[in-house]
N, C-alpha and C positions, 0 to 999 in steps of 0.2 A: 611333544603336543600331538594329539591324534586328530588326522585330517579325514575328511570325506574321501572315499575311494572312488574315483571316476575313470581312471585309466588302469588297464591291466595288460600284462606282458603279452605281446603280440609277435607272431612269427610269420606274417602274411606275405610280406613284401615280394620276395623271390618267386615263391609258388604262385602268386597271383599274376605274375608278368609272363608265366609260361603258358602256351597254348595247351588246351586240354587234349589228352590222348584219347582217341576213339577206340571203344572197346564194346561194340553193340551186337556182337554175334557169339555169345557163349553157348556151349554145348548144351547146357541146361539152364532154365530159369526156374525160380521157386516163387509161387504166388500165395500170399497169406490168406487164410480162411477167416481169420478174425484180425482185429487191430485194437488199438488203444480206446477208440470210440465205439467199437461194435463187438460185444462180447460174444455174439453167436453168429454162426454162418451155416450155409448149406452149398453143397456141391452139385451142379447140373450135368456133370460129365462122369464117365466110369473109366476105369483103367483100360488102356488100349485104344481109346477114342482118338481120332484125329482132330485137332482144334485149329482155328484160324486165328491170325493176329487181330487183336481187339474184339475177339468174340466173347460174349458174356458166358462165363463158365460156372458161375456161382453167384450168391447173393449174401452180403453180411447184412445183420440186423442190429441197428442201434437203439437207444432209448426211444427216439421218436423219428427215426427215418431208416430207410433201407439203402444199401450202397451195392450197385452192381460189382462184380469181381471179373475183369477181363484178363484174358491171355496176352501176354506182351510179345509172343512170338507165334509162328505156326508150327506145329509138330505134334508129337504124341504124348498124351498124358500118362506117365509111368505110375503115379501113385502118390501116397503121402510121406513126407519126411518131417522131422522135427528140426528146427534151427532158431537161432535167437532172431527175435523182432527187435525193431528199434525202440520198443517200450521196455526193453530189457529182459523180457520173458521168453522161455522157450515154448514155441506153439507149432501148430501143424501148418505145413506148407504143401501146396500142390506142385509136384515136380513134372515139368514138361520138358521133353527132349526136342531140341530145336531141329527143324529140317532145313534151316537157312534158306527158305524160299520167301519168306515174308508174304505169304498168301494172306490177303485181308479179307475180313468178314464183309459180307454184302453191305452191312450197315455203314461202312466207311465210304465216304463220298466227298468229292471236292466241290465246294460250293463256289459259284461265280460271284464277282463283286456285286452284280446285280441282285441276286438272290440274298446275299448277305445284307445288303441296304435295306431290304424289305422286313429283316427280322425284327420283331418286337422284343421287349423285355422278357415277356412271357416266353416267347420262342427260345431265346437264349437260355433261360432258366431251364426249360426242359432239356436243351442240348447238353448243358454242363451237369445236370442232374443224371441223365443217361450215361455220360461219359465219366461219371464219379470223380469230378474234379473236386480236389480239397486243397486246404492250405498248405503250399508245399515249403513253406519256410520252417514247417515242423509241427504246426498247429494240427493239421489233418482235419480241420473243421470243414463240413461241406460247403462248398462255394455257393451251391445253389440257394442255401438258406439266406445267405447275404442278400442274393437277388430277389428274394421275396419281400424286402421292406417296402413299406408303402409310403415311406418318408421322402420328400423331395431332396435330391442329391445335386448339391452345387459344386462340389469339388471332390475329385477322386485322388487319392494319395497312392503312389507307387512305391512301396517299402523295398528299396534296393541298398540299404544300408549295411546289412550283413555285420553287426556290430561285435559278434562274438570273436575271439581270437581264433587263429588257425584257418577257419573256413574262407575259402575264396571261390566257391561254386558259383555263386550268383555274379561275382565279379566276372569270371569267365564267360558266363551266359550272356551278360550285357555287351561284352565286347565282341563276342563271336556271332551273335544273332540279334543285332540291334533293331532290324526291321520287323522281326516278330515281336519284340517288345512294344515297339511303336504301334504296329497294327493291332496288337491285343489291347492296348490302351483305347485305341479308336473305337474298337468293338463294345468295350465297357461304357465309354462315353456315350455311344449310340443307344445302348440299352437303357441307360439312366437319363437320357436326353441332357447330358451334362456338358457344359461349355468349357470347363477347365480341369486339367489334370497336372499335378506335380510329380516328377521323378525324383524322389529324395535319395540323395547319395551323401556319404561323408565328403566334407570339403577337401580332404586330403587325396581323394581318388582323381588325381590330375588326368590319368588315361581315359577314364569313362567321361569325365567332363569334356575333354577335347573332341570325343566321338559324338557325344550326343549334341553338343552345341552345334556341330556340323549338320547331324542328321535332322534335328528338329527344324532346321531351315528348309529342309525338303518337305516338311509338313506345315508349311506356312498356313497359319490360319486355323490349324487344329485345336488350338487351345492348350497344346501340351508344352510344358516348360520344365526345366531343370531347376531343382531346389537343393542348395548345398547346406548341410546341417552339420552338428557337432561331431568331433572326433572321439567321443567317449562312449563308455558303456553305463546303462542299456540305452543308448540312442535309438536302437531298433525296436524298443518296446512301443506299442501303439501309442499310449498316452504321451510318451515323451517326444515321439516323432511328430505328432499332431502339434503339440506346444512349439517345437522348434520351427515347424513349417508354417504354422498360421497364427501363433500367438495364443491360441485357445487353450485354456485349461479345463480338461474334463473332469467332473466330479467323480469321486469313487463309484465304480459301478455304472457310470453314465455311458451309453452307447453313442459312438461317433454320429450315427445316423440322426440322433437328435439334434446335431448341430449342422445337418446337412453335408456330413462328410462320410466317405467309405473308402476303405484302404485295402489293398491286395499286395501280397509279395510279389516280386518281379517274376519269380518262377511260375507262380499261379497265374500270372497274366499271360506268359507265354502258352501255358496249359489251356487257357482261355481261347488264344488264338488258333491252337492246334484243333480244339474241340469245335469252334465255329466254322473254321476254314475247311477242315477235313472230317469232321465228325468222328474223331478218334480220341481215345483217352490218352492219358500220359504214358507212353511207352518208353521214353528215354529221359535221362536227367543227367546233369553235372554233379560231380561228387568230387570232394577233396579227401584224399588219402595222405595223412601227414602225421608228424609227431617225431619225438627223439627216438622212437624205438623202430622207425623204419629208415632204410638207408637213403632212399630218393623220394622225397615228397612230390607228389603229382596231383594234377587235376585230371580227371576222366569225364568223358561222356559215355555213359553206360546204358545198357538195356535194363530196365526195371525188372528186378528178379534175379540179378546177377549176384553170386557168391562173392563176399569179399575175398575169399581165399584165391579166386580167380586173378584178382588184382595185386596181390602181395609180390608175386615173382616180377610183374612189371615195375614194381618199385624197388627191384634189386634185392628183395628179400628183407629180412629183420636185421637191424643193427643189434649188435650184443645178443645173439640167439640164445645164449645161455641164461640170459636174464628173465625173470617173470615180466609179463607185459599187462598193460592196463589197456582194455578196448573201450572207447567211447563212441557211441553212435550218437552224432549231432555235435553241438559245441561243447567245450570243455566246462562251461558254467551251467548250462541247462540240459545236456545231453544225458543219455542213459548209459551206464557203465555195464559191460557184459564180461564174463570170465574167459571167453574164447573167441578166436576169429571166425567161428562158425556162425556168421550173421550174413543176413541177405540185405541187399539194397532194395527197399521199397520206395514208394513215390516220395515219401517225406524225409528220407535219409539224405542229409546235406553233407555229411562227412563221416569218416572213420578216423578217429584220432588214436594213434598207437604210442603209447608211452612206456618207458622202462619203469617198472614198479618201483616206488620209493616209500619207505614205511616212516611215517611221522608219529612222534610221541605227543599225545594229547596231554596239554597241561591244564590245571585249574583255571577257570575264568578269572581274570584280574580286574573286570569291571571297567576296561578302558573305554567302552563305549563306541568302539569303532564300527561294530555291526549296526548300531543305532544311527550314527552318523552317515553311513553309507546306504542304508535303506531307501530305495527311490519311492517306496510308498509310505514312509514315515511311520513304520512299525518299530516295536522294542523286541527284536529277535531274541536278546537274551532274556528277557522277562518271560517271553513265551517258551523258551527252553526250560526255565525253572518251573513254570507251570505244568508243563509236560512232565517233568521229572517227578513232581509231587501229585500228579494225577488230579490236579484241581481244575475239573471241568468248567466251573463257572467262571474262574479266573482267565482260563484259555479264551472262551467265548467273548469275554470283554476286551480281550487284547487284539481282536479282529485278525486272526491268522488268515482267514478266507481272502484277505485282500492281498496276500503275498503273490507275487508273480514268479516266484522261484527263480529269480535271477542269479542266486549263488553269491552275491556279493557279501552277505554276512559271514558266510564260510571263508571266502577268499580273503577278507579283511581281518579275520580272527588272528590275534597275535599268539593265542594259546593252540591253534590248530583244532579247534573244535569244529564239528560239522554240524553247525548251527542249522543249515538249511533243512537238514534231515529232521531235526526236532520241530521245525515249522511245519513241514509235510505231515508230520504225526498230529500235530496240533490241529491241522485243518480237518484230519478224519475225527478227532474229538469234537470239534465245533460243529460237524453236521449230524452228530447223534442226538 
């Protein structure tokens, strides 16, 4: 009997218990000119220029927004180099040689509690826009756009679920910087004049539960509470989290703000804290380096712009170095695969998963229905795949592939080892034509 796939093999336990290793002073950092949401960019500096930490050194141009590019260290701009981005593409990066002085740009300033208390939602929107804060769970959606909603917000949800296997970066962030998390939530509540916030974690995270139950007592009357949700995948999906935390079922395509709800990834909320408190962009982040291709999996706190190659020796190198490797930026279910370790940690890279390459033989579809049963948005992935193979555009559109959240469960559950998710991605392109 075929069952719905809800639980996937996880290797988090040991790595999540270990404190993160600090590596915040690389010799060079690499800052991307473009990203997945901004196809064009311009550079404001020239080779040989000295730059300061958090200085605006360029501008990315998206379809309906611009995004400042900041230096994450002080030092000298060397020039352009190509490396792999988290979107899986080889793109241009600005290479900056670190002078190890961390000389900050004049725009960086610490705000007093009194100054922060006077900030309006419009003030905070401008602050996070200027600091180029984006969704740090991997979405990279500009946070300031969320702040522009005119809907009344009654509830803020903090997504600290981290439901993909392998990744424990947010786990370590929550344990090592709990007060930054709490203060970031307070700032968001102030902006939206919201009286209640829920920190959503998986119920199995006993260590996080113990820490936050105690710390929340120190914020008595804040309206911040802990919310335990399910231990399955994709519990971290916005729609599923809202359903588990509130009982509200969003309709397909419905925005949470229509129900008075807004949500932020926990790393994003810490980025909000840094922007409001110090007027600086995201300069450092937690990242997990793990997988069966590395000798010693670890969590790191690194400077944004660090090369993955700097971290490999700190994980004691590759296990089975003679074997070909698979490199995944992000989670194994939704991340991007690259062919080399020549990749850079940008703001939205949560992990680098290094696996020994294994070849699977794809078998014909046996119509078991596992992909249909496992799809969280109730699509028919196998029918979408067949429509793509026959180039039936009308059939593709009727099957609604644009509702796909690309969770990867159809591929994971396929008994024939078919990359079903890839067919659905192709179907989404056809559906937009």
